[in-house]
C-alpha positions as CSV (number, residue, x, y, z in Angstrom):
1,X,2.0,-58.0,-31.0
2,X,4.8,-56.3,-33.3
3,X,7.5,-53.9,-33.6
4,X,8.4,-51.8,-36.7
5,X,11.3,-49.8,-36.9
6,X,11.0,-47.0,-40.1
7,X,13.4,-44.3,-41.5
8,X,11.5,-41.9,-43.5
9,X,8.5,-43.9,-45.2
10,X,10.4,-47.3,-45.2
11,X,10.2,-50.1,-43.0
12,X,13.8,-51.1,-42.2
13,X,13.1,-53.7,-39.6
14,X,10.3,-55.6,-37.9
15,X,9.5,-58.2,-35.4
16,X,7.0,-60.2,-33.5
17,X,7.2,-59.4,-29.7
18,X,7.6,-62.9,-27.8
19,X,5.1,-64.0,-25.0
20,X,7.5,-62.8,-22.3
21,X,7.4,-59.2,-24.0
22,X,10.8,-58.9,-25.7
23,X,12.2,-58.6,-29.1
24,X,15.4,-58.2,-30.7
25,X,15.9,-56.4,-34.1
26,X,18.9,-55.9,-36.5
27,X,18.6,-52.1,-37.5
28,X,20.9,-50.9,-40.3
29,X,23.1,-47.7,-39.6
30,X,20.3,-44.8,-40.5
31,X,18.9,-41.4,-39.9
32,X,15.5,-40.4,-38.4
33,X,14.3,-43.8,-37.0
34,X,11.1,-44.1,-35.5
35,X,9.8,-47.4,-33.5
36,X,6.4,-48.2,-33.4
37,X,5.3,-50.9,-30.9
38,X,1.7,-52.5,-31.7
39,X,0.6,-53.9,-28.3
40,X,-2.7,-55.7,-27.5
41,X,-4.5,-52.5,-26.0
42,X,-2.6,-49.5,-27.9
43,X,0.4,-48.1,-29.9
44,X,3.5,-46.6,-28.9
45,X,5.7,-44.8,-31.2
46,X,9.3,-43.2,-30.1
47,X,11.7,-41.6,-32.1
48,X,15.3,-43.0,-31.9
49,X,17.2,-40.5,-33.7
50,X,20.2,-41.7,-35.6
51,X,21.9,-45.2,-35.4
52,X,25.6,-45.4,-36.4
53,X,26.1,-49.2,-35.2
54,X,26.1,-50.5,-31.9
55,X,23.3,-51.7,-29.9
56,X,19.9,-49.6,-28.5
57,X,18.5,-50.9,-25.6
58,X,14.9,-49.5,-25.3
59,X,14.5,-50.8,-21.7
60,X,11.1,-51.6,-20.3
61,X,8.5,-50.1,-22.4
62,X,5.0,-49.8,-21.4
63,X,2.5,-49.7,-24.2
64,X,-0.4,-47.7,-22.8
65,X,-3.8,-48.4,-23.3
66,X,-5.5,-45.8,-25.4
67,X,-8.7,-44.0,-24.9
68,X,-9.0,-43.4,-28.5
69,X,-8.2,-45.7,-31.3
70,X,-4.9,-45.1,-33.1
71,X,-5.3,-42.6,-36.3
72,X,-6.9,-39.9,-37.4
73,X,-10.9,-39.3,-36.9
74,X,-13.3,-36.7,-37.0
75,X,-16.8,-36.0,-38.1
76,X,-18.5,-34.5,-41.0
77,X,-20.7,-31.4,-39.8
78,X,-23.5,-29.1,-41.1
79,X,-23.0,-26.0,-38.9
80,X,-26.2,-24.3,-40.6
81,X,-28.6,-27.2,-39.8
82,X,-26.4,-28.2,-36.4
83,X,-26.4,-31.8,-37.3
84,X,-23.9,-34.4,-38.8
85,X,-23.6,-35.0,-42.1
86,X,-24.4,-38.5,-43.0
87,X,-23.8,-39.4,-46.5
88,X,-20.3,-38.7,-48.2
89,X,-16.6,-39.6,-48.1
90,X,-13.4,-38.7,-46.1
91,X,-10.1,-39.2,-47.9
92,X,-6.6,-39.0,-46.4
93,X,-3.8,-37.4,-48.4
94,X,-0.1,-37.1,-47.8
95,X,2.0,-34.7,-50.3
96,X,-1.0,-35.2,-52.9
97,X,-1.2,-38.9,-52.8
98,X,-4.1,-40.5,-51.8
99,X,-3.8,-43.1,-49.2
100,X,-7.4,-43.9,-47.8
101,X,-11.1,-43.1,-48.6
102,X,-13.6,-43.9,-46.2
103,X,-17.5,-43.6,-46.5
104,X,-19.1,-41.5,-43.5
105,X,-20.6,-43.5,-40.8
106,X,-24.4,-42.7,-40.2
107,X,-23.1,-39.9,-37.4
108,X,-20.8,-38.6,-39.8
109,X,-17.8,-40.1,-38.2
110,X,-14.8,-41.2,-40.1
111,X,-11.4,-42.9,-39.0
112,X,-7.9,-43.6,-40.7
113,X,-6.8,-46.1,-38.4
114,X,-2.9,-46.4,-37.9
115,X,-2.1,-50.1,-39.0
116,X,0.9,-51.8,-40.1
117,X,-0.2,-51.1,-43.7
118,X,-0.7,-47.6,-42.8
119,X,1.4,-46.4,-40.5
120,X,0.5,-42.7,-40.4
121,X,4.4,-41.7,-40.1
122,X,5.3,-37.8,-39.5
123,X,4.2,-35.4,-42.0
124,X,1.3,-33.0,-42.6
125,X,-1.8,-35.1,-43.8
126,X,-4.7,-33.8,-45.6
127,X,-8.4,-34.7,-44.9
128,X,-11.0,-33.8,-47.6
129,X,-14.8,-34.6,-47.2
130,X,-17.3,-34.5,-49.7
131,X,-20.8,-35.1,-49.5
132,X,-23.9,-34.5,-51.6
133,X,-25.3,-31.0,-51.6
134,X,-22.2,-29.5,-50.0
135,X,-18.7,-28.0,-50.8
136,X,-15.8,-30.0,-50.3
137,X,-14.2,-29.3,-46.8
138,X,-10.5,-29.8,-46.1
139,X,-8.4,-29.6,-43.3
140,X,-5.0,-30.8,-42.3
141,X,-3.1,-32.7,-39.3
142,X,0.6,-32.8,-38.4
143,X,1.5,-36.1,-37.5
144,X,4.4,-36.4,-35.0
145,X,6.7,-39.1,-34.3
146,X,5.4,-39.6,-30.7
147,X,1.6,-39.5,-30.8
148,X,-0.5,-41.8,-32.3
149,X,-4.3,-40.5,-32.0
150,X,-5.6,-37.3,-33.4
151,X,-9.0,-36.1,-33.1
152,X,-10.3,-33.4,-35.6
153,X,-13.8,-32.8,-33.9
154,X,-16.3,-31.5,-36.3
155,X,-15.1,-30.8,-40.2
156,X,-17.5,-28.4,-40.9
157,X,-19.1,-28.4,-44.4
158,X,-20.9,-25.5,-46.2
159,X,-24.1,-26.5,-48.1
160,X,-24.1,-25.5,-51.9
161,X,-27.5,-24.0,-51.7
162,X,-28.9,-21.5,-48.8
163,X,-31.5,-22.6,-46.9
């Protein structure tokens, strides 16, 4: 289990959580701090705001069990044929920068998992889905500092040729 503290897009402190569930971090003075705690069964994110010296005690923190995996997920869907699009690629971008790309699963599903390497920090992310025989579909999701799972549902792709 791990704790990360970020300011903007930078990780400024991190620590492993001891077996008794405690952790201690030295956090420099900074603005817009967000703490992300990776537990055994879930992820918790909290906004700390601004720290100007001193000690911050988060108290007892319970990392909730997540019904859905932390991250952004959806399903590529053909509304004309009312079925999933099974071959294709979904990509994840932030301010135009490609962060990740995933092949669609057999049922059209895709997921961009929140991990230590891909924290999915607050911002507006664009998801693009491409598949042979379809026009590229795009949608966006506003990631906040206190939510870790985003379910897009069906991302509809339009066939390039009429049936």
